[in-house]
CHARMM internal coordinates of N, CA and C (Angstrom, degrees):
IC EDIT
DIST 1 N 1 CA 1.4702
DIST 1 CA 1 C 1.5135
ANGL 1 N 1 CA 1 C 108.29
DIST 1 C 2 N 1.2995
ANGL 1 CA 1 C 2 N 116.15
DIHE 1 N 1 CA 1 C 2 N 125.28
DIST 2 N 2 CA 1.4732
ANGL 1 C 2 N 2 CA 120.30
DIHE 1 CA 1 C 2 N 2 CA 175.90
DIST 2 CA 2 C 1.5543
ANGL 2 N 2 CA 2 C 108.91
DIHE 1 C 2 N 2 CA 2 C -93.52
DIST 2 C 3 N 1.2234
ANGL 2 CA 2 C 3 N 111.57
DIHE 2 N 2 CA 2 C 3 N 130.86
DIST 3 N 3 CA 1.5657
ANGL 2 C 3 N 3 CA 117.96
DIHE 2 CA 2 C 3 N 3 CA -178.81
DIST 3 CA 3 C 1.5558
ANGL 3 N 3 CA 3 C 107.70
DIHE 2 C 3 N 3 CA 3 C -86.07
DIST 3 C 4 N 1.3025
ANGL 3 CA 3 C 4 N 112.72
DIHE 3 N 3 CA 3 C 4 N 140.80
DIST 4 N 4 CA 1.4710
ANGL 3 C 4 N 4 CA 116.92
DIHE 3 CA 3 C 4 N 4 CA 178.32
DIST 4 CA 4 C 1.5041
ANGL 4 N 4 CA 4 C 106.59
DIHE 3 C 4 N 4 CA 4 C -140.10
DIST 4 C 5 N 1.3239
ANGL 4 CA 4 C 5 N 117.92
DIHE 4 N 4 CA 4 C 5 N 178.49
DIST 5 N 5 CA 1.4733
ANGL 4 C 5 N 5 CA 121.64
DIHE 4 CA 4 C 5 N 5 CA -175.98
DIST 5 CA 5 C 1.5592
ANGL 5 N 5 CA 5 C 113.76
DIHE 4 C 5 N 5 CA 5 C -65.66
DIST 5 C 6 N 1.3230
ANGL 5 CA 5 C 6 N 117.90
DIHE 5 N 5 CA 5 C 6 N -15.76
DIST 6 N 6 CA 1.4724
ANGL 5 C 6 N 6 CA 119.15
DIHE 5 CA 5 C 6 N 6 CA 178.01
DIST 6 CA 6 C 1.5128
ANGL 6 N 6 CA 6 C 111.97
DIHE 5 C 6 N 6 CA 6 C -94.88
DIST 6 C 7 N 1.3379
ANGL 6 CA 6 C 7 N 121.83
DIHE 6 N 6 CA 6 C 7 N -1.92
DIST 7 N 7 CA 1.3957
ANGL 6 C 7 N 7 CA 125.13
DIHE 6 CA 6 C 7 N 7 CA 175.54
DIST 7 CA 7 C 1.5078
ANGL 7 N 7 CA 7 C 109.72
DIHE 6 C 7 N 7 CA 7 C -66.04
DIST 7 C 8 N 1.3425
ANGL 7 CA 7 C 8 N 118.60
DIHE 7 N 7 CA 7 C 8 N 131.77
DIST 8 N 8 CA 1.4669
ANGL 7 C 8 N 8 CA 121.03
DIHE 7 CA 7 C 8 N 8 CA -179.14
DIST 8 CA 8 C 1.5501
ANGL 8 N 8 CA 8 C 108.73
DIHE 7 C 8 N 8 CA 8 C -79.13
DIST 8 C 9 N 1.3295
ANGL 8 CA 8 C 9 N 110.87
DIHE 8 N 8 CA 8 C 9 N 154.05
DIST 9 N 9 CA 1.4606
ANGL 8 C 9 N 9 CA 117.29
DIHE 8 CA 8 C 9 N 9 CA 176.83
DIST 9 CA 9 C 1.5051
ANGL 9 N 9 CA 9 C 109.31
DIHE 8 C 9 N 9 CA 9 C -63.81
DIST 9 C 10 N 1.2809
ANGL 9 CA 9 C 10 N 118.93
DIHE 9 N 9 CA 9 C 10 N -36.85
DIST 10 N 10 CA 1.4804
ANGL 9 C 10 N 10 CA 123.93
DIHE 9 CA 9 C 10 N 10 CA -179.40
DIST 10 CA 10 C 1.5195
ANGL 10 N 10 CA 10 C 110.06
DIHE 9 C 10 N 10 CA 10 C -60.06
DIST 10 C 11 N 1.3555
ANGL 10 CA 10 C 11 N 114.54
DIHE 10 N 10 CA 10 C 11 N -42.30
DIST 11 N 11 CA 1.5079
ANGL 10 C 11 N 11 CA 121.07
DIHE 10 CA 10 C 11 N 11 CA -178.09
DIST 11 CA 11 C 1.5379
ANGL 11 N 11 CA 11 C 107.74
DIHE 10 C 11 N 11 CA 11 C -68.28
DIST 11 C 12 N 1.3984
ANGL 11 CA 11 C 12 N 118.60
DIHE 11 N 11 CA 11 C 12 N -43.03
DIST 12 N 12 CA 1.4375
ANGL 11 C 12 N 12 CA 120.25
DIHE 11 CA 11 C 12 N 12 CA 178.92
DIST 12 CA 12 C 1.5268
ANGL 12 N 12 CA 12 C 110.06
DIHE 11 C 12 N 12 CA 12 C -61.29
DIST 12 C 13 N 1.3509
ANGL 12 CA 12 C 13 N 120.92
DIHE 12 N 12 CA 12 C 13 N -44.40
DIST 13 N 13 CA 1.4672
ANGL 12 C 13 N 13 CA 124.55
DIHE 12 CA 12 C 13 N 13 CA -178.18
DIST 13 CA 13 C 1.5516
ANGL 13 N 13 CA 13 C 109.04
DIHE 12 C 13 N 13 CA 13 C -65.87
DIST 13 C 14 N 1.3411
ANGL 13 CA 13 C 14 N 117.16
DIHE 13 N 13 CA 13 C 14 N -39.10
DIST 14 N 14 CA 1.4298
ANGL 13 C 14 N 14 CA 119.59
DIHE 13 CA 13 C 14 N 14 CA -178.02
DIST 14 CA 14 C 1.5238
ANGL 14 N 14 CA 14 C 112.71
DIHE 13 C 14 N 14 CA 14 C -71.33
DIST 14 C 15 N 1.2870
ANGL 14 CA 14 C 15 N 119.87
DIHE 14 N 14 CA 14 C 15 N -44.42
DIST 15 N 15 CA 1.4547
ANGL 14 C 15 N 15 CA 125.51
DIHE 14 CA 14 C 15 N 15 CA -177.84
DIST 15 CA 15 C 1.5007
ANGL 15 N 15 CA 15 C 117.12
DIHE 14 C 15 N 15 CA 15 C -85.66
DIST 15 C 16 N 1.3153
ANGL 15 CA 15 C 16 N 115.71
DIHE 15 N 15 CA 15 C 16 N -30.46
DIST 16 N 16 CA 1.4751
ANGL 15 C 16 N 16 CA 117.63
DIHE 15 CA 15 C 16 N 16 CA 179.51
DIST 16 CA 16 C 1.5631
ANGL 16 N 16 CA 16 C 109.63
DIHE 15 C 16 N 16 CA 16 C -139.92
DIST 16 C 17 N 1.3081
ANGL 16 CA 16 C 17 N 118.71
DIHE 16 N 16 CA 16 C 17 N 69.85
DIST 17 N 17 CA 1.5007
ANGL 16 C 17 N 17 CA 121.00
DIHE 16 CA 16 C 17 N 17 CA -174.72
DIST 17 CA 17 C 1.4901
ANGL 17 N 17 CA 17 C 113.28
DIHE 16 C 17 N 17 CA 17 C -53.72
DIST 17 C 18 N 1.2590
ANGL 17 CA 17 C 18 N 120.49
DIHE 17 N 17 CA 17 C 18 N -26.96
DIST 18 N 18 CA 1.4980
ANGL 17 C 18 N 18 CA 124.32
DIHE 17 CA 17 C 18 N 18 CA 179.07
DIST 18 CA 18 C 1.5271
ANGL 18 N 18 CA 18 C 113.23
DIHE 17 C 18 N 18 CA 18 C -67.92
DIST 18 C 19 N 1.3784
ANGL 18 CA 18 C 19 N 115.18
DIHE 18 N 18 CA 18 C 19 N -19.51
DIST 19 N 19 CA 1.4973
ANGL 18 C 19 N 19 CA 116.93
DIHE 18 CA 18 C 19 N 19 CA 176.82
DIST 19 CA 19 C 1.5045
ANGL 19 N 19 CA 19 C 113.69
DIHE 18 C 19 N 19 CA 19 C -67.57
DIST 19 C 20 N 1.2944
ANGL 19 CA 19 C 20 N 114.27
DIHE 19 N 19 CA 19 C 20 N -15.21
DIST 20 N 20 CA 1.4898
ANGL 19 C 20 N 20 CA 118.20
DIHE 19 CA 19 C 20 N 20 CA 176.74
DIST 20 CA 20 C 1.4940
ANGL 20 N 20 CA 20 C 113.73
DIHE 19 C 20 N 20 CA 20 C -47.02
DIST 20 C 21 N 1.4528
ANGL 20 CA 20 C 21 N 110.43
DIHE 20 N 20 CA 20 C 21 N -49.65
DIST 21 N 21 CA 1.4367
ANGL 20 C 21 N 21 CA 117.96
DIHE 20 CA 20 C 21 N 21 CA -177.43
DIST 21 CA 21 C 1.5080
ANGL 21 N 21 CA 21 C 112.73
DIHE 20 C 21 N 21 CA 21 C -69.17
DIST 21 C 22 N 1.3026
ANGL 21 CA 21 C 22 N 119.75
DIHE 21 N 21 CA 21 C 22 N -31.58
DIST 22 N 22 CA 1.4553
ANGL 21 C 22 N 22 CA 124.62
DIHE 21 CA 21 C 22 N 22 CA 175.38
DIST 22 CA 22 C 1.4765
ANGL 22 N 22 CA 22 C 108.87
DIHE 21 C 22 N 22 CA 22 C -62.68
DIST 22 C 23 N 1.3015
ANGL 22 CA 22 C 23 N 119.06
DIHE 22 N 22 CA 22 C 23 N -49.70
DIST 23 N 23 CA 1.4550
ANGL 22 C 23 N 23 CA 124.01
DIHE 22 CA 22 C 23 N 23 CA -176.81
DIST 23 CA 23 C 1.5333
ANGL 23 N 23 CA 23 C 112.51
DIHE 22 C 23 N 23 CA 23 C -70.88
DIST 23 C 24 N 1.3704
ANGL 23 CA 23 C 24 N 116.89
DIHE 23 N 23 CA 23 C 24 N -28.85
DIST 24 N 24 CA 1.4022
ANGL 23 C 24 N 24 CA 119.52
DIHE 23 CA 23 C 24 N 24 CA 176.50
DIST 24 CA 24 C 1.5640
ANGL 24 N 24 CA 24 C 112.11
DIHE 23 C 24 N 24 CA 24 C -65.67
DIST 24 C 25 N 1.2830
ANGL 24 CA 24 C 25 N 115.15
DIHE 24 N 24 CA 24 C 25 N -29.70
DIST 25 N 25 CA 1.4658
ANGL 24 C 25 N 25 CA 119.72
DIHE 24 CA 24 C 25 N 25 CA 175.87
DIST 25 CA 25 C 1.5592
ANGL 25 N 25 CA 25 C 112.23
DIHE 24 C 25 N 25 CA 25 C -61.19
DIST 25 C 26 N 1.2811
ANGL 25 CA 25 C 26 N 114.41
DIHE 25 N 25 CA 25 C 26 N -24.23
DIST 26 N 26 CA 1.4007
ANGL 25 C 26 N 26 CA 121.55
DIHE 25 CA 25 C 26 N 26 CA 179.82
DIST 26 CA 26 C 1.5862
ANGL 26 N 26 CA 26 C 111.72
DIHE 25 C 26 N 26 CA 26 C -97.64
DIST 26 C 27 N 1.3359
ANGL 26 CA 26 C 27 N 113.95
DIHE 26 N 26 CA 26 C 27 N 4.76
DIST 27 N 27 CA 1.4504
ANGL 26 C 27 N 27 CA 117.66
DIHE 26 CA 26 C 27 N 27 CA -178.36
DIST 27 CA 27 C 1.5225
ANGL 27 N 27 CA 27 C 115.66
DIHE 26 C 27 N 27 CA 27 C 77.72
DIST 27 C 28 N 1.3558
ANGL 27 CA 27 C 28 N 114.52
DIHE 27 N 27 CA 27 C 28 N 14.22
DIST 28 N 28 CA 1.4525
ANGL 27 C 28 N 28 CA 116.92
DIHE 27 CA 27 C 28 N 28 CA 178.70
DIST 28 CA 28 C 1.5432
ANGL 28 N 28 CA 28 C 111.28
DIHE 27 C 28 N 28 CA 28 C -94.42
DIST 28 C 29 N 1.3412
ANGL 28 CA 28 C 29 N 118.52
DIHE 28 N 28 CA 28 C 29 N 115.57
DIST 29 N 29 CA 1.4142
ANGL 28 C 29 N 29 CA 121.45
DIHE 28 CA 28 C 29 N 29 CA -177.54
DIST 29 CA 29 C 1.5333
ANGL 29 N 29 CA 29 C 107.28
DIHE 28 C 29 N 29 CA 29 C -83.16
DIST 29 C 30 N 1.3391
ANGL 29 CA 29 C 30 N 113.73
DIHE 29 N 29 CA 29 C 30 N 132.68
DIST 30 N 30 CA 1.4908
ANGL 29 C 30 N 30 CA 118.45
DIHE 29 CA 29 C 30 N 30 CA -177.32
DIST 30 CA 30 C 1.5703
ANGL 30 N 30 CA 30 C 114.91
DIHE 29 C 30 N 30 CA 30 C -111.70
DIST 30 C 31 N 1.3313
ANGL 30 CA 30 C 31 N 112.65
DIHE 30 N 30 CA 30 C 31 N -19.54
DIST 31 N 31 CA 1.4880
ANGL 30 C 31 N 31 CA 117.88
DIHE 30 CA 30 C 31 N 31 CA -176.49
DIST 31 CA 31 C 1.5425
ANGL 31 N 31 CA 31 C 105.97
DIHE 30 C 31 N 31 CA 31 C -129.18
DIST 31 C 32 N 1.3220
ANGL 31 CA 31 C 32 N 113.32
DIHE 31 N 31 CA 31 C 32 N 131.16
DIST 32 N 32 CA 1.4796
ANGL 31 C 32 N 32 CA 123.57
DIHE 31 CA 31 C 32 N 32 CA 172.02
DIST 32 CA 32 C 1.4690
ANGL 32 N 32 CA 32 C 112.70
DIHE 31 C 32 N 32 CA 32 C -131.87
DIST 32 C 33 N 1.2668
ANGL 32 CA 32 C 33 N 118.28
DIHE 32 N 32 CA 32 C 33 N 125.28
DIST 33 N 33 CA 1.5007
ANGL 32 C 33 N 33 CA 122.02
DIHE 32 CA 32 C 33 N 33 CA -175.34
DIST 33 CA 33 C 1.5045
ANGL 33 N 33 CA 33 C 111.61
DIHE 32 C 33 N 33 CA 33 C 51.23
DIST 33 C 34 N 1.2694
ANGL 33 CA 33 C 34 N 117.44
DIHE 33 N 33 CA 33 C 34 N 38.61
DIST 34 N 34 CA 1.4795
ANGL 33 C 34 N 34 CA 124.13
DIHE 33 CA 33 C 34 N 34 CA 174.41
DIST 34 CA 34 C 1.4842
ANGL 34 N 34 CA 34 C 112.87
DIHE 33 C 34 N 34 CA 34 C 77.04
DIST 34 C 35 N 1.3277
ANGL 34 CA 34 C 35 N 124.25
DIHE 34 N 34 CA 34 C 35 N 8.81
DIST 35 N 35 CA 1.4072
ANGL 34 C 35 N 35 CA 126.17
DIHE 34 CA 34 C 35 N 35 CA 177.69
DIST 35 CA 35 C 1.5633
ANGL 35 N 35 CA 35 C 107.86
DIHE 34 C 35 N 35 CA 35 C -125.81
DIST 35 C 36 N 1.3674
ANGL 35 CA 35 C 36 N 113.29
DIHE 35 N 35 CA 35 C 36 N 153.53
DIST 36 N 36 CA 1.4835
ANGL 35 C 36 N 36 CA 117.59
DIHE 35 CA 35 C 36 N 36 CA 179.47
DIST 36 CA 36 C 1.5423
ANGL 36 N 36 CA 36 C 108.62
DIHE 35 C 36 N 36 CA 36 C -66.22
DIST 36 C 37 N 1.3179
ANGL 36 CA 36 C 37 N 113.10
DIHE 36 N 36 CA 36 C 37 N 145.61
DIST 37 N 37 CA 1.4804
ANGL 36 C 37 N 37 CA 117.31
DIHE 36 CA 36 C 37 N 37 CA 177.22
DIST 37 CA 37 C 1.5807
ANGL 37 N 37 CA 37 C 109.75
DIHE 36 C 37 N 37 CA 37 C -74.95
DIST 37 C 38 N 1.3174
ANGL 37 CA 37 C 38 N 117.85
DIHE 37 N 37 CA 37 C 38 N 158.08
DIST 38 N 38 CA 1.3777
ANGL 37 C 38 N 38 CA 122.67
DIHE 37 CA 37 C 38 N 38 CA 176.91
DIST 38 CA 38 C 1.5626
ANGL 38 N 38 CA 38 C 114.49
DIHE 37 C 38 N 38 CA 38 C -77.76
DIST 38 C 39 N 1.2824
ANGL 38 CA 38 C 39 N 116.97
DIHE 38 N 38 CA 38 C 39 N 163.19
DIST 39 N 39 CA 1.4008
ANGL 38 C 39 N 39 CA 121.64
DIHE 38 CA 38 C 39 N 39 CA 176.90
DIST 39 CA 39 C 1.5052
ANGL 39 N 39 CA 39 C 117.19
DIHE 38 C 39 N 39 CA 39 C 99.82
DIST 39 C 40 N 1.3384
ANGL 39 CA 39 C 40 N 114.13
DIHE 39 N 39 CA 39 C 40 N 174.44
DIST 40 N 40 CA 1.5161
ANGL 39 C 40 N 40 CA 117.60
DIHE 39 CA 39 C 40 N 40 CA -177.76
DIST 40 CA 40 C 1.5571
ANGL 40 N 40 CA 40 C 104.98
DIHE 39 C 40 N 40 CA 40 C -100.34
DIST 40 C 41 N 1.3336
ANGL 40 CA 40 C 41 N 112.24
DIHE 40 N 40 CA 40 C 41 N 164.56
DIST 41 N 41 CA 1.4744
ANGL 40 C 41 N 41 CA 120.30
DIHE 40 CA 40 C 41 N 41 CA 173.42
DIST 41 CA 41 C 1.5308
ANGL 41 N 41 CA 41 C 109.50
DIHE 40 C 41 N 41 CA 41 C -57.57
DIST 41 C 42 N 1.2640
ANGL 41 CA 41 C 42 N 117.62
DIHE 41 N 41 CA 41 C 42 N -43.01
DIST 42 N 42 CA 1.4957
ANGL 41 C 42 N 42 CA 122.87
DIHE 41 CA 41 C 42 N 42 CA -178.92
DIST 42 CA 42 C 1.5599
ANGL 42 N 42 CA 42 C 110.55
DIHE 41 C 42 N 42 CA 42 C -57.53
DIST 42 C 43 N 1.2997
ANGL 42 CA 42 C 43 N 114.77
DIHE 42 N 42 CA 42 C 43 N -46.77
DIST 43 N 43 CA 1.5327
ANGL 42 C 43 N 43 CA 117.25
DIHE 42 CA 42 C 43 N 43 CA 177.68
DIST 43 CA 43 C 1.4656
ANGL 43 N 43 CA 43 C 114.05
DIHE 42 C 43 N 43 CA 43 C -59.13
DIST 43 C 44 N 1.3334
ANGL 43 CA 43 C 44 N 117.36
DIHE 43 N 43 CA 43 C 44 N -42.81
DIST 44 N 44 CA 1.4042
ANGL 43 C 44 N 44 CA 120.42
DIHE 43 CA 43 C 44 N 44 CA -178.86
DIST 44 CA 44 C 1.4898
ANGL 44 N 44 CA 44 C 111.38
DIHE 43 C 44 N 44 CA 44 C -70.73
DIST 44 C 45 N 1.3383
ANGL 44 CA 44 C 45 N 116.39
DIHE 44 N 44 CA 44 C 45 N -39.09
DIST 45 N 45 CA 1.4911
ANGL 44 C 45 N 45 CA 118.21
DIHE 44 CA 44 C 45 N 45 CA 176.97
DIST 45 CA 45 C 1.5449
ANGL 45 N 45 CA 45 C 111.45
DIHE 44 C 45 N 45 CA 45 C -59.37
DIST 45 C 46 N 1.3856
ANGL 45 CA 45 C 46 N 115.27
DIHE 45 N 45 CA 45 C 46 N -47.52
DIST 46 N 46 CA 1.4190
ANGL 45 C 46 N 46 CA 119.13
DIHE 45 CA 45 C 46 N 46 CA 177.93
DIST 46 CA 46 C 1.5593
ANGL 46 N 46 CA 46 C 114.78
DIHE 45 C 46 N 46 CA 46 C -61.38
DIST 46 C 47 N 1.3221
ANGL 46 CA 46 C 47 N 115.61
DIHE 46 N 46 CA 46 C 47 N -39.02
DIST 47 N 47 CA 1.4947
ANGL 46 C 47 N 47 CA 118.94
DIHE 46 CA 46 C 47 N 47 CA 176.92
DIST 47 CA 47 C 1.4469
ANGL 47 N 47 CA 47 C 112.20
DIHE 46 C 47 N 47 CA 47 C -62.47
DIST 47 C 48 N 1.2769
ANGL 47 CA 47 C 48 N 120.18
DIHE 47 N 47 CA 47 C 48 N -30.91
DIST 48 N 48 CA 1.4762
ANGL 47 C 48 N 48 CA 124.24
DIHE 47 CA 47 C 48 N 48 CA -178.16
DIST 48 CA 48 C 1.5464
ANGL 48 N 48 CA 48 C 109.86
DIHE 47 C 48 N 48 CA 48 C -89.95
DIST 48 C 49 N 1.3250
ANGL 48 CA 48 C 49 N 117.21
DIHE 48 N 48 CA 48 C 49 N -9.36
DIST 49 N 49 CA 1.4727
ANGL 48 C 49 N 49 CA 118.67
DIHE 48 CA 48 C 49 N 49 CA -179.14
DIST 49 CA 49 C 1.4834
ANGL 49 N 49 CA 49 C 113.36
DIHE 48 C 49 N 49 CA 49 C 69.88
DIST 49 C 50 N 1.3528
ANGL 49 CA 49 C 50 N 115.61
DIHE 49 N 49 CA 49 C 50 N 30.25
DIST 50 N 50 CA 1.5008
ANGL 49 C 50 N 50 CA 123.21
DIHE 49 CA 49 C 50 N 50 CA -179.70
DIST 50 CA 50 C 1.4976
ANGL 50 N 50 CA 50 C 111.75
DIHE 49 C 50 N 50 CA 50 C -87.96
DIST 50 C 51 N 1.3076
ANGL 50 CA 50 C 51 N 118.92
DIHE 50 N 50 CA 50 C 51 N 166.09
DIST 51 N 51 CA 1.4287
ANGL 50 C 51 N 51 CA 123.09
DIHE 50 CA 50 C 51 N 51 CA 175.08
DIST 51 CA 51 C 1.4799
ANGL 51 N 51 CA 51 C 110.44
DIHE 50 C 51 N 51 CA 51 C -85.99
DIST 51 C 52 N 1.3119
ANGL 51 CA 51 C 52 N 118.09
DIHE 51 N 51 CA 51 C 52 N 116.03
DIST 52 N 52 CA 1.4457
ANGL 51 C 52 N 52 CA 126.90
DIHE 51 CA 51 C 52 N 52 CA -172.34
DIST 52 CA 52 C 1.6374
ANGL 52 N 52 CA 52 C 108.25
DIHE 51 C 52 N 52 CA 52 C -58.42
DIST 52 C 53 N 1.2845
ANGL 52 CA 52 C 53 N 119.54
DIHE 52 N 52 CA 52 C 53 N -44.04
DIST 53 N 53 CA 1.4040
ANGL 52 C 53 N 53 CA 123.47
DIHE 52 CA 52 C 53 N 53 CA -179.43
DIST 53 CA 53 C 1.4620
ANGL 53 N 53 CA 53 C 112.30
DIHE 52 C 53 N 53 CA 53 C -64.42
DIST 53 C 54 N 1.3651
ANGL 53 CA 53 C 54 N 116.34
DIHE 53 N 53 CA 53 C 54 N -38.61
DIST 54 N 54 CA 1.5241
ANGL 53 C 54 N 54 CA 118.54
DIHE 53 CA 53 C 54 N 54 CA 178.50
DIST 54 CA 54 C 1.5294
ANGL 54 N 54 CA 54 C 111.38
DIHE 53 C 54 N 54 CA 54 C -64.83
DIST 54 C 55 N 1.3334
ANGL 54 CA 54 C 55 N 113.60
DIHE 54 N 54 CA 54 C 55 N -44.01
DIST 55 N 55 CA 1.4532
ANGL 54 C 55 N 55 CA 116.71
DIHE 54 CA 54 C 55 N 55 CA -178.62
DIST 55 CA 55 C 1.5113
ANGL 55 N 55 CA 55 C 114.23
DIHE 54 C 55 N 55 CA 55 C -65.72
DIST 55 C 56 N 1.3749
ANGL 55 CA 55 C 56 N 113.25
DIHE 55 N 55 CA 55 C 56 N -45.20
DIST 56 N 56 CA 1.4604
ANGL 55 C 56 N 56 CA 120.25
DIHE 55 CA 55 C 56 N 56 CA 179.09
DIST 56 CA 56 C 1.5517
ANGL 56 N 56 CA 56 C 110.52
DIHE 55 C 56 N 56 CA 56 C -61.67
DIST 56 C 57 N 1.3135
ANGL 56 CA 56 C 57 N 116.14
DIHE 56 N 56 CA 56 C 57 N -40.75
DIST 57 N 57 CA 1.4727
ANGL 56 C 57 N 57 CA 120.51
DIHE 56 CA 56 C 57 N 57 CA 179.42
DIST 57 CA 57 C 1.5984
ANGL 57 N 57 CA 57 C 109.18
DIHE 56 C 57 N 57 CA 57 C -62.68
DIST 57 C 58 N 1.3192
ANGL 57 CA 57 C 58 N 115.57
DIHE 57 N 57 CA 57 C 58 N -45.36
DIST 58 N 58 CA 1.5238
ANGL 57 C 58 N 58 CA 116.31
DIHE 57 CA 57 C 58 N 58 CA 179.06
DIST 58 CA 58 C 1.4649
ANGL 58 N 58 CA 58 C 113.28
DIHE 57 C 58 N 58 CA 58 C -64.99
DIST 58 C 59 N 1.3095
ANGL 58 CA 58 C 59 N 116.22
DIHE 58 N 58 CA 58 C 59 N -40.96
DIST 59 N 59 CA 1.4903
ANGL 58 C 59 N 59 CA 119.16
DIHE 58 CA 58 C 59 N 59 CA -179.06
DIST 59 CA 59 C 1.5437
ANGL 59 N 59 CA 59 C 110.36
DIHE 58 C 59 N 59 CA 59 C -68.42
DIST 59 C 60 N 1.2873
ANGL 59 CA 59 C 60 N 118.64
DIHE 59 N 59 CA 59 C 60 N -49.70
DIST 60 N 60 CA 1.5149
ANGL 59 C 60 N 60 CA 120.73
DIHE 59 CA 59 C 60 N 60 CA -180.00
DIST 60 CA 60 C 1.5008
ANGL 60 N 60 CA 60 C 111.50
DIHE 59 C 60 N 60 CA 60 C -64.40
DIST 60 C 61 N 1.3612
ANGL 60 CA 60 C 61 N 121.95
DIHE 60 N 60 CA 60 C 61 N -34.59
DIST 61 N 61 CA 1.4029
ANGL 60 C 61 N 61 CA 120.91
DIHE 60 CA 60 C 61 N 61 CA 172.54
DIST 61 CA 61 C 1.5544
ANGL 61 N 61 CA 61 C 112.47
DIHE 60 C 61 N 61 CA 61 C -67.88
DIST 61 C 62 N 1.2482
ANGL 61 CA 61 C 62 N 114.62
DIHE 61 N 61 CA 61 C 62 N -38.51
DIST 62 N 62 CA 1.5075
ANGL 61 C 62 N 62 CA 119.88
DIHE 61 CA 61 C 62 N 62 CA 179.17
DIST 62 CA 62 C 1.6028
ANGL 62 N 62 CA 62 C 113.23
DIHE 61 C 62 N 62 CA 62 C -60.31
DIST 62 C 63 N 1.3286
ANGL 62 CA 62 C 63 N 112.23
DIHE 62 N 62 CA 62 C 63 N -42.50
DIST 63 N 63 CA 1.5003
ANGL 62 C 63 N 63 CA 115.57
DIHE 62 CA 62 C 63 N 63 CA -176.67
DIST 63 CA 63 C 1.4995
ANGL 63 N 63 CA 63 C 111.67
DIHE 62 C 63 N 63 CA 63 C -69.75
DIST 63 C 64 N 1.2926
ANGL 63 CA 63 C 64 N 117.11
DIHE 63 N 63 CA 63 C 64 N -18.95
DIST 64 N 64 CA 1.4980
ANGL 63 C 64 N 64 CA 118.26
DIHE 63 CA 63 C 64 N 64 CA 172.59
DIST 64 CA 64 C 1.4625
ANGL 64 N 64 CA 64 C 115.13
DIHE 63 C 64 N 64 CA 64 C -65.05
DIST 64 C 65 N 1.3398
ANGL 64 CA 64 C 65 N 116.77
DIHE 64 N 64 CA 64 C 65 N -28.65
DIST 65 N 65 CA 1.4415
ANGL 64 C 65 N 65 CA 122.89
DIHE 64 CA 64 C 65 N 65 CA -179.32
DIST 65 CA 65 C 1.4539
ANGL 65 N 65 CA 65 C 117.09
DIHE 64 C 65 N 65 CA 65 C -107.92
DIST 65 C 66 N 1.3519
ANGL 65 CA 65 C 66 N 118.26
DIHE 65 N 65 CA 65 C 66 N 3.54
DIST 66 N 66 CA 1.4066
ANGL 65 C 66 N 66 CA 120.16
DIHE 65 CA 65 C 66 N 66 CA -178.19
DIST 66 CA 66 C 1.5249
ANGL 66 N 66 CA 66 C 112.43
DIHE 65 C 66 N 66 CA 66 C -88.22
DIST 66 C 67 N 1.2928
ANGL 66 CA 66 C 67 N 116.65
DIHE 66 N 66 CA 66 C 67 N 143.99
DIST 67 N 67 CA 1.4594
ANGL 66 C 67 N 67 CA 122.53
DIHE 66 CA 66 C 67 N 67 CA -179.94
DIST 67 CA 67 C 1.4765
ANGL 67 N 67 CA 67 C 109.39
DIHE 66 C 67 N 67 CA 67 C -117.28
DIST 67 C 68 N 1.3205
ANGL 67 CA 67 C 68 N 117.60
DIHE 67 N 67 CA 67 C 68 N 75.66
DIST 68 N 68 CA 1.4897
ANGL 67 C 68 N 68 CA 119.04
DIHE 67 CA 67 C 68 N 68 CA -171.08
DIST 68 CA 68 C 1.5111
ANGL 68 N 68 CA 68 C 108.20
DIHE 67 C 68 N 68 CA 68 C -83.39
END
COOR INIT
IC SEED 1 N 1 CA 1 C
IC BUILD
């Protein structure tokens, strides 16, 4: 599964829970009160003023080595 800007945070947490720590390095919160936060990765990246390509690259590189 390739992650893109339209991938929901819920889907990321469900399919690759270890990505939570990758996204936390960028300041993107994925879990609130034990549940995935709403919205897409792209929405959260834009809200934080982050570089979309940098975040997507880090996430997609990480899922290649994750053993979920």
